[in-house]
C-alpha positions as CSV (number, residue, x, y, z in Angstrom):
1,M,-18.1,9.6,-14.0
2,H,-14.7,11.2,-14.1
3,A,-11.8,9.0,-15.0
4,P,-9.1,8.8,-12.3
5,R,-5.9,10.6,-12.8
6,P,-2.7,8.7,-13.4
7,R,-1.2,7.7,-10.1
8,L,2.3,7.0,-8.8
9,S,3.7,4.4,-6.4
10,R,3.2,5.7,-2.9
11,W,6.9,6.4,-2.3
12,V,6.9,8.6,-5.4
13,S,3.7,10.3,-4.3
14,A,5.4,11.1,-0.9
15,A,8.3,12.7,-2.7
16,I,6.0,14.9,-4.8
17,L,3.7,15.8,-1.9
18,G,6.7,17.5,-0.3
19,T,7.2,19.5,-3.5
20,L,3.6,20.6,-3.7
21,A,3.4,21.4,0.0
22,G,6.3,23.7,-0.4
23,S,4.5,25.7,-3.1
24,L,1.5,26.3,-0.9
25,G,3.1,28.5,1.7
26,G,1.9,28.7,5.3
27,F,-1.6,27.6,6.2
28,G,-3.9,30.6,6.2
29,C,-1.0,32.9,5.5
30,S,-0.3,33.3,1.8
31,S,-1.2,35.3,-1.2
32,G,-3.1,34.9,-4.4
33,D,-6.7,34.9,-5.5
34,A,-8.4,33.4,-2.4
35,E,-11.5,33.9,-0.4
36,P,-12.0,37.1,1.7
37,P,-11.1,36.9,5.4
38,P,-13.4,35.1,7.8
39,P,-16.2,37.3,9.3
40,D,-15.6,38.9,12.7
41,A,-16.6,36.6,15.5
42,A,-18.3,39.5,17.4
43,E,-20.7,40.0,14.5
44,T,-21.5,36.5,13.5
45,G,-21.1,34.5,16.7
46,P,-19.0,31.3,16.9
47,L,-16.8,30.6,13.9
48,D,-16.1,27.3,12.2
49,P,-12.4,26.2,11.8
50,E,-13.3,25.5,8.1
51,D,-13.5,29.3,7.6
52,Y,-9.8,29.4,8.0
53,R,-8.9,26.9,5.4
54,S,-8.5,29.6,2.7
55,P,-6.3,32.6,3.3
56,P,-7.5,36.1,2.6
57,T,-6.4,37.9,-0.6
58,S,-3.1,39.8,-0.1
59,C,-0.4,41.5,-2.2
60,A,2.2,40.9,0.5
61,F,4.0,38.2,-1.5
62,D,4.1,40.3,-4.7
63,C,7.4,41.8,-3.4
64,D,6.0,45.4,-3.3
65,P,6.9,46.9,0.1
66,T,4.3,49.6,-0.3
67,C,1.2,47.4,-0.8
68,E,0.7,46.5,2.9
69,P,3.1,48.7,4.9
70,K,1.7,47.5,8.2
71,G,2.2,43.8,7.2
72,Y,-0.1,41.1,6.3
73,E,-3.0,40.4,8.6
74,C,-2.9,36.6,9.1
75,P,-6.3,35.5,10.7
76,A,-5.0,32.1,11.7
77,L,-2.4,33.7,13.9
78,G,-4.9,35.9,15.8
79,P,-5.4,35.9,19.6
80,Y,-6.5,32.5,20.9
81,A,-9.8,33.7,22.1
82,S,-10.7,35.1,18.7
83,L,-10.2,31.8,16.9
84,P,-12.5,28.8,16.7
85,H,-11.3,25.7,18.4
86,A,-12.7,22.2,18.8
87,A,-14.4,21.5,22.1
88,G,-11.5,19.2,23.1
89,C,-9.1,22.2,23.1
90,G,-10.7,23.7,26.2
91,A,-10.5,27.3,27.3
92,W,-7.4,29.4,27.1
93,L,-5.4,29.3,30.3
94,G,-4.8,33.0,30.1
95,S,-1.0,33.0,30.2
96,F,2.0,32.1,28.1
97,P,5.0,30.0,29.0
98,A,8.0,31.8,30.3
99,I,10.3,32.8,27.5
100,T,14.1,32.8,28.0
101,G,16.6,34.2,25.6
102,K,15.8,36.2,22.5
103,C,15.8,35.3,18.8
104,T,16.6,38.1,16.3
105,A,16.2,38.3,12.6
106,S,19.0,39.4,10.3
107,V,19.6,39.7,6.6
108,A,20.7,36.5,4.9
109,T,24.4,36.5,4.1
110,G,26.9,34.1,2.6
111,E,25.5,30.7,1.6
112,A,22.0,31.6,2.8
113,A,21.9,34.6,0.4
114,K,22.4,32.4,-2.7
115,S,19.4,31.7,-4.9
116,S,18.7,28.3,-6.4
117,G,20.6,27.5,-9.5
118,V,24.2,27.0,-10.4
119,D,26.5,28.1,-7.6
120,A,28.7,30.9,-9.0
121,A,31.5,29.8,-6.6
122,D,31.5,26.3,-8.0
123,P,29.8,25.7,-11.3
124,A,29.7,22.0,-10.7
125,T,27.4,22.5,-7.7
126,F,23.7,23.2,-8.1
127,I,21.7,24.8,-5.3
128,L,18.2,23.3,-5.0
129,P,15.2,25.3,-3.9
130,T,15.4,23.6,-0.6
131,G,18.8,25.1,0.1
132,Q,20.5,21.7,-0.4
133,R,23.6,21.6,-2.6
134,V,24.0,18.8,-5.1
135,K,27.3,17.9,-6.8
136,P,26.7,14.5,-8.3
137,A,29.5,12.0,-8.9
138,G,30.2,10.9,-12.5
139,K,28.2,12.4,-15.4
140,V,24.6,13.6,-15.5
141,S,22.0,14.4,-18.1
142,T,18.6,16.1,-17.4
143,F,15.5,14.7,-19.1
144,S,14.0,17.8,-20.7
145,D,11.8,16.2,-23.4
146,Y,8.6,15.9,-21.4
147,K,6.7,17.9,-18.8
148,G,6.4,17.0,-15.2
149,G,8.6,13.9,-15.3
150,F,9.7,11.7,-12.4
151,P,11.9,8.7,-13.4
152,T,11.1,5.8,-11.1
153,N,13.2,2.8,-12.3
154,V,16.2,1.9,-14.5
155,V,17.4,-1.5,-15.7
156,A,20.5,-2.4,-17.7
157,V,19.9,-3.8,-21.2
158,P,22.0,-6.9,-21.8
159,G,24.7,-6.9,-24.4
160,G,25.3,-3.2,-25.0
161,D,25.6,0.3,-23.7
162,L,21.9,0.8,-23.0
163,V,19.6,1.1,-20.1
164,L,15.8,1.3,-20.0
165,V,14.2,4.0,-17.9
166,V,10.6,4.2,-16.7
167,D,9.2,7.6,-15.9
168,G,6.1,7.7,-13.8
169,G,5.8,11.5,-13.7
170,I,2.8,13.4,-12.4
171,K,2.2,15.0,-15.9
172,E,3.7,13.2,-18.9
173,Q,5.0,9.7,-18.4
174,S,7.4,7.8,-20.6
175,V,9.7,4.9,-21.4
176,R,13.2,5.9,-22.5
177,L,16.0,3.9,-24.0
178,V,19.3,5.6,-23.0
179,D,22.8,5.2,-24.3
180,V,25.0,5.6,-21.2
181,T,28.1,6.6,-23.3
182,K,26.2,9.9,-24.1
183,I,25.2,10.8,-20.6
184,G,26.8,14.1,-19.6
185,T,27.8,15.0,-23.2
186,A,26.4,17.5,-25.7
187,E,24.5,14.7,-27.4
188,D,21.0,13.6,-26.3
189,P,21.5,10.2,-24.5
190,V,17.9,9.2,-25.2
191,V,18.0,7.1,-28.3
192,G,14.4,5.9,-28.1
193,R,11.3,7.2,-26.3
194,D,7.6,6.6,-25.9
195,K,5.3,9.1,-24.2
196,Y,2.1,8.4,-22.2
197,T,-0.5,11.1,-21.5
198,G,-4.1,11.4,-20.4
199,D,-5.7,8.2,-19.3
200,L,-2.6,6.1,-20.2
201,A,0.1,5.8,-17.5
202,T,3.2,3.9,-16.6
203,N,4.3,2.7,-13.2
204,Y,7.4,1.3,-11.4
205,G,7.6,-2.1,-13.0
206,V,9.9,-3.1,-15.9
207,V,11.5,-6.4,-17.0
208,I,13.6,-7.4,-20.0
209,L,13.2,-11.0,-21.1
210,P,16.1,-13.2,-22.1
211,A,16.5,-14.0,-25.8
212,A,18.9,-16.3,-27.6
213,S,19.0,-14.0,-30.6
214,G,17.3,-11.1,-32.2
215,P,15.7,-8.1,-30.5
216,L,14.9,-8.3,-26.8
217,R,11.4,-8.0,-25.5
218,A,10.6,-5.7,-22.5
219,Y,7.5,-5.1,-20.5
220,V,6.5,-2.1,-18.5
221,S,3.7,-1.8,-15.9
222,G,0.7,0.1,-17.2
223,G,-0.3,2.4,-14.4
224,Q,-4.1,2.2,-14.8
225,G,-5.4,0.0,-17.5
226,S,-4.6,-3.6,-16.4
227,T,-2.0,-3.8,-19.1
228,L,1.7,-4.7,-19.4
229,Y,3.1,-2.6,-22.3
230,A,5.4,-4.5,-24.6
231,Y,8.5,-3.1,-26.3
232,S,11.1,-4.5,-28.7
233,I,14.8,-3.4,-28.1
234,D,17.3,-3.8,-31.0
235,V,20.6,-3.6,-29.1
236,G,22.8,-3.2,-32.1
237,A,20.7,-0.5,-33.7
238,K,20.0,1.1,-30.3
239,K,16.3,1.2,-31.2
240,L,13.2,1.1,-29.0
241,T,9.9,0.0,-30.7
242,R,6.5,-0.1,-29.1
243,D,5.1,-3.6,-29.7
244,A,1.4,-3.3,-28.8
245,T,0.5,-6.6,-30.4
246,N,2.3,-8.4,-27.6
247,D,0.8,-6.4,-24.7
248,L,-0.4,-8.5,-21.8
249,K,-3.9,-7.7,-20.5
250,I,-4.7,-8.6,-16.9
251,P,-8.6,-8.5,-16.7
252,R,-10.2,-8.2,-13.4
253,E,-12.4,-11.2,-12.6
254,A,-16.0,-10.9,-11.8
255,G,-16.5,-10.4,-8.1
256,A,-12.9,-9.5,-7.5
257,P,-12.1,-6.4,-5.4
258,A,-12.3,-3.2,-7.4
259,G,-9.0,-1.8,-8.7
260,G,-7.9,1.8,-8.6
261,G,-7.4,2.3,-12.3
262,L,-9.7,3.1,-15.2
263,A,-13.2,1.5,-14.9
264,D,-12.0,-0.3,-11.8
265,A,-9.2,-2.0,-13.7
266,Y,-5.9,-2.9,-12.0
267,E,-3.2,-0.4,-11.4
268,I,-0.1,-2.6,-12.0
269,S,2.9,-1.7,-9.8
270,G,6.1,-3.8,-9.7
271,I,6.6,-6.9,-12.0
272,A,9.1,-9.7,-12.2
273,A,9.9,-12.4,-14.8
274,T,10.8,-16.0,-14.2
275,P,14.4,-16.9,-15.1
276,D,13.3,-18.6,-18.3
277,G,11.3,-15.5,-19.3
278,K,8.1,-17.5,-19.9
279,R,6.0,-16.0,-17.1
280,I,5.6,-12.6,-15.6
281,V,4.2,-12.0,-12.1
282,G,2.9,-8.6,-11.1
283,G,1.3,-6.8,-8.2
284,T,-1.5,-4.3,-8.1
285,G,-1.5,-1.0,-6.3
286,D,-4.0,1.5,-4.9
287,G,-6.8,-1.1,-4.6
288,R,-10.0,0.3,-3.2
289,G,-10.7,-2.6,-0.9
290,S,-8.6,-4.3,1.7
291,T,-6.7,-6.6,-0.6
292,T,-4.5,-6.5,-3.7
293,T,-3.7,-9.1,-6.3
294,L,-0.6,-10.9,-7.4
295,F,-1.1,-12.3,-10.9
296,T,0.8,-14.7,-13.1
297,V,0.6,-14.4,-16.8
298,E,2.1,-16.6,-19.6
299,V,4.0,-14.5,-22.1
300,D,3.4,-16.6,-25.2
301,T,-0.2,-17.5,-24.6
302,K,-1.0,-14.1,-22.9
303,K,-3.2,-16.0,-20.5
304,V,-3.5,-15.2,-16.8
305,I,-2.8,-18.5,-15.1
306,G,-2.8,-17.5,-11.5
307,R,-4.1,-15.0,-9.0
308,V,-3.3,-14.7,-5.3
309,E,-4.9,-12.1,-3.0
310,I,-2.5,-10.2,-0.8
311,G,-3.7,-8.2,2.1
312,G,-3.3,-4.4,2.0
313,R,-3.9,-1.7,-0.6
314,E,-0.6,-1.8,-2.5
315,I,2.0,-4.3,-3.6
316,F,5.3,-2.5,-4.3
317,T,6.9,-5.3,-6.2
318,P,7.3,-9.1,-6.5
319,F,10.8,-10.6,-6.8
320,I,11.9,-14.1,-8.0
321,H,15.3,-15.1,-6.7
322,P,17.6,-16.0,-9.7
323,A,18.6,-19.2,-7.9
324,D,14.9,-20.3,-8.2
325,T,15.5,-21.4,-11.8
326,E,12.0,-22.8,-12.2
327,G,10.3,-19.7,-10.9
328,K,8.3,-21.5,-8.2
329,Y,8.2,-18.8,-5.6
330,A,7.7,-15.0,-5.5
331,W,8.7,-12.7,-2.7
332,V,6.2,-9.8,-2.5
333,S,6.8,-6.5,-0.7
334,A,3.5,-5.4,0.8
335,W,4.1,-1.7,0.8
336,D,1.4,-0.6,3.3
337,G,1.4,-3.8,5.3
338,G,5.0,-3.7,6.5
339,R,5.6,-7.2,5.3
340,I,7.3,-9.4,2.7
341,D,5.1,-12.4,1.7
342,L,6.3,-15.6,0.1
343,V,3.9,-16.9,-2.6
344,D,4.0,-20.4,-4.0
345,L,3.3,-19.8,-7.7
346,V,2.5,-23.4,-8.3
347,A,0.0,-23.8,-5.5
348,Q,-1.1,-20.2,-5.9
349,K,-1.1,-19.4,-2.2
350,V,0.7,-17.4,0.4
351,V,3.1,-19.7,2.3
352,G,5.0,-17.2,4.5
353,K,4.7,-13.7,5.9
354,L,7.6,-11.8,7.4
355,T,7.2,-8.5,9.3
356,L,9.6,-5.8,8.1
357,G,9.9,-2.1,8.6
358,K,7.5,0.6,7.4
359,N,6.8,0.6,3.7
360,P,9.1,-2.1,2.3
361,G,9.8,-1.7,-1.4
362,A,12.7,-2.7,-3.7
363,I,14.2,-6.2,-3.4
364,V,17.5,-7.7,-4.6
365,A,19.3,-11.0,-4.3
366,L,22.4,-11.3,-2.1
367,G,24.1,-14.5,-3.2
368,P,22.3,-17.8,-3.7
369,R,19.9,-17.7,-0.8
370,H,19.5,-14.2,0.7
371,L,17.6,-11.1,-0.1
372,A,18.0,-7.4,0.8
373,V,14.8,-5.4,1.1
374,V,14.7,-1.6,1.7
375,S,12.0,0.0,3.8
376,S,11.7,3.7,2.9
377,D,9.8,5.0,6.0
378,S,11.7,3.1,8.6
379,D,15.1,3.9,7.0
380,E,16.5,0.3,7.0
381,I,17.7,-2.6,5.0
382,T,16.3,-6.1,6.0
383,V,18.2,-9.2,5.1
384,V,16.0,-12.3,4.5
385,D,17.1,-15.9,4.3
386,T,15.0,-17.7,1.7
387,L,15.9,-21.3,2.7
388,P,13.9,-21.8,5.9
389,A,10.3,-22.7,5.4
390,G,8.5,-19.4,4.9
391,G,11.7,-17.5,5.0
392,A,13.4,-15.8,8.0
393,V,14.7,-12.3,8.8
394,V,18.3,-12.7,9.7
395,G,19.5,-9.1,9.9
396,T,18.5,-5.4,9.9
397,V,20.8,-2.5,8.9
398,P,19.7,0.9,10.0
399,L,20.4,3.8,7.6
400,A,19.4,6.7,9.9
401,E,22.5,8.1,11.5
402,G,22.6,9.7,14.9
403,G,18.9,9.0,15.5
404,L,17.8,11.4,12.7
405,H,15.5,9.7,10.2
406,G,14.7,10.7,6.6
407,P,17.2,9.0,4.3
408,S,14.2,7.2,2.6
409,P,15.9,4.2,0.9
410,N,13.9,3.4,-2.2
411,G,16.1,1.6,-4.7
412,V,18.6,-1.2,-4.4
413,A,21.1,-3.1,-6.7
414,Y,23.8,-5.7,-6.0
415,D,27.1,-6.2,-7.9
416,A,27.9,-9.9,-7.5
417,T,31.4,-9.4,-8.8
418,S,32.6,-6.8,-6.4
419,K,30.1,-7.9,-3.7
420,R,28.8,-4.4,-3.2
421,L,25.3,-3.4,-2.4
422,Y,24.0,0.0,-3.7
423,V,21.0,1.7,-2.0
424,T,19.5,5.0,-3.2
425,L,18.7,7.4,-0.4
426,G,15.9,9.7,-1.8
427,G,15.9,12.0,1.2
428,R,19.7,12.4,1.3
429,N,20.4,12.9,-2.4
430,A,22.9,10.1,-2.3
431,V,23.6,6.4,-2.9
432,A,24.9,4.4,0.1
433,V,27.3,1.6,-0.6
434,F,28.0,-1.5,1.4
435,D,30.6,-4.2,1.2
436,V,28.9,-7.6,1.5
437,V,30.5,-10.7,2.9
438,L,28.4,-13.8,2.0
439,P,28.5,-16.6,4.5
440,T,29.2,-20.2,4.3
441,G,26.7,-22.4,5.9
442,D,23.7,-20.9,7.7
443,A,25.3,-17.7,8.9
444,A,23.8,-14.4,7.8
445,P,25.6,-12.0,5.3
446,T,27.4,-9.0,6.8
447,L,26.9,-5.5,5.4
448,T,29.7,-3.0,6.1
449,P,29.2,0.6,5.1
450,A,31.8,1.6,2.5
451,G,30.6,5.1,2.1
452,Q,28.3,7.1,-0.2
453,F,28.4,9.1,-3.4
454,P,26.2,12.2,-4.1
455,T,23.4,12.3,-6.7
456,E,21.0,14.8,-7.9
457,W,17.6,15.5,-6.2
458,W,15.8,12.5,-4.9
459,P,17.4,9.4,-6.4
460,T,14.8,6.7,-7.0
461,A,16.6,3.7,-8.5
462,V,20.1,2.3,-9.2
463,S,21.3,-0.3,-11.7
464,V,24.7,-2.0,-11.9
465,R,25.8,-3.0,-15.4
466,P,27.9,-6.1,-16.2
467,D,31.1,-4.1,-16.4
468,G,30.6,-2.7,-12.9
469,S,29.5,0.8,-14.0
470,V,26.6,2.3,-12.1
471,V,23.5,4.2,-13.4
472,V,21.2,6.2,-11.1
473,V,18.0,8.0,-11.9
474,S,16.7,10.9,-9.8
475,G,13.1,11.9,-9.7
476,K,13.5,15.7,-9.3
477,G,16.9,16.2,-11.0
478,R,17.8,19.8,-10.2
479,G,14.3,21.1,-9.6
480,A,12.6,24.0,-11.5
481,G,14.9,26.8,-10.3
482,N,13.6,30.3,-9.6
483,I,10.0,31.0,-10.8
484,P,9.6,34.8,-10.7
485,I,5.8,34.7,-10.7
486,P,3.6,34.9,-7.5
487,F,1.2,32.0,-7.3
488,G,-1.7,31.5,-4.9
489,P,-2.2,28.4,-2.8
490,G,-2.7,25.3,-5.0
491,E,-1.7,27.2,-8.1
492,G,1.5,27.3,-10.2
493,D,3.2,25.1,-12.7
494,I,5.6,23.1,-10.5
495,T,4.3,19.8,-11.9
496,D,5.0,21.0,-15.5
497,R,8.5,22.1,-14.6
498,M,9.6,18.9,-12.8
499,K,12.5,17.2,-14.7
500,G,14.3,14.0,-13.6
501,S,17.8,13.1,-14.5
502,I,20.1,10.2,-15.2
503,Q,23.7,9.8,-13.7
504,F,26.5,7.5,-14.9
505,L,29.6,6.4,-13.1
506,A,31.7,4.6,-15.8
507,T,33.8,2.9,-13.0
508,A,32.6,2.0,-9.6
509,P,33.8,4.4,-7.0
510,D,36.8,3.3,-4.9
511,A,37.1,3.5,-1.1
512,A,38.6,7.0,-1.2
513,A,35.9,8.3,-3.5
514,L,33.2,6.8,-1.2
515,T,34.7,8.3,1.9
516,A,34.9,11.7,0.2
517,G,31.4,11.3,-1.2
518,K,30.0,10.6,2.3
519,D,31.7,13.7,3.6
520,A,30.3,15.8,0.8
521,V,26.8,14.4,1.4
522,A,27.1,15.2,5.1
523,S,28.2,18.7,4.5
524,T,25.1,19.8,2.5
525,P,23.1,22.3,4.6
526,T,20.0,20.2,5.1
527,S,21.6,16.8,5.5
528,A,20.1,14.9,8.4
529,S,23.6,14.2,9.5
530,S,24.6,17.8,9.7
531,R,21.6,19.8,10.9
532,A,23.6,21.5,13.7
533,P,24.7,24.1,13.1
534,P,23.0,25.2,9.9
535,R,25.0,27.2,7.4
536,W,22.8,30.3,7.5
537,T,21.6,32.9,9.9
538,A,18.6,32.0,12.1
539,R,15.4,33.8,11.5
540,A,13.0,35.0,14.2
541,R,9.7,33.1,14.6
542,P,6.7,35.5,14.3
543,T,5.2,36.1,17.8
544,T,2.4,38.5,16.8
545,S,-0.7,38.1,14.7
546,R,1.1,39.5,11.6
547,C,3.0,37.5,9.1
548,P,6.3,39.0,7.8
549,T,6.5,40.1,4.2
550,P,9.3,38.0,2.7
551,T,11.6,39.2,0.1
552,P,12.4,37.0,-3.0
553,R,15.8,36.1,-1.5
554,A,14.3,35.2,1.8
555,R,11.7,33.0,0.1
556,A,14.5,31.2,-1.8
557,S,16.2,30.1,1.4
558,R,13.2,30.1,3.8
559,S,13.7,26.6,5.2
560,N,16.4,24.1,5.4
561,T,14.0,21.2,5.5
562,S,11.5,22.1,2.8
563,S,11.0,19.8,-0.2
564,S,9.6,22.4,-2.6
565,S,10.5,22.2,-6.3
């Protein structure tokens, strides 16, 4: 039996799927070592649509204009009558819709002619393979130590200049201890690191337990092996040490639904610690059945003292409100269920279920009684009141502007001192900032947009440090840049080249900076808020059965909506 590959949280998978899709080219219309073209229908009779899954071999994308002077024959774009169709498609009507107007192709100029990489006109700006421009606020460092990274979470380490970063990359995964004072300098900001490869994996969850003295203890979700990995952090020495003797094992009980990890073990997703640090609750992801498990484990005894079945295939994360000093309740975002569940950790049962938007994920406390939950695929923030029995939804803040979706909120942090809420927008390469007014009595908090600041490619998490400084990790960083090698469908080394990054704003951005930041985000060519007009020349849509032979420059700026790396 083959061991399953390391998996990512579903929102990370969605971000990477866009990257991989962009590397495959058009369906049935690409180059590389592939199967020969489907047989002629006249010779073989009815064809199967499956015959068109693999494109024919071609040299058209090798940038040699002489290899196929007549163009690339693209079978999937042939005449309707020559292609196989499902019975439900019916017969061709024999005519085309009337066409008005005319679209002409032209050579790319200006912004559209620029390749990915540093913008020569502005060295502080980086052009992504998608055509997007990123010019992140503050200082940035790229994680170049491992292959195929994708940072998923960051938390501030109490008492120093450190943050802990979890990287759930598609290739090599890791835990990094980062000195924020070195971000964006010539020095390596990573002062401690631990790599996972092969069957070992990390996931989104990370907690740092309180300690009266001595080194701090941290736990990170093990992606496949039913394990919480333990670490020791010496703040003064800025040292990260793997502490395997204190790992917490979460065995699957006999008869329990199979997990998605190694040997049907649990894949642990998000985790949370009780305020006293004596217990950790965690969720499981990618379950093979119709349910997932919320477990409670005692840190000192290493014993699992509770399990609650949660409907659905993946828990994103549990959250324990800091005001719940005894750790009696956990709020659990059911990723694929569109809910947040309230679990009584004493009685070990679900006592409340609230319907939220699509794919609810990260959770943060707003004051002593409320929560903010981001839902990535409905592009919204939901405000929850924790005091009513079972909880209550008291507000929803949409993040999609002008009816255009795609911001993909995925991380959230709250600064109680400045009363500001920070939300990472993966699809917009930005962090949205809200001014929060906490109510007196039973009124709901109000969230007023204060602006945005730009990040690198696909921010995944944000953390506010005690001094008000802000740290952001981005899953794709700056992308891989140009790869001057032709690859066939499904081939290439994109996942090796992926590198995440970390961004540091030493002081929180003021109102003027947030306004300017939002304008900068809106002006990027592929921003959902500025799709009309695009900043490059329109291209003609092929209307014949031949696919155009793209030049390298055309490929670099082919689409203003692609997510290729």
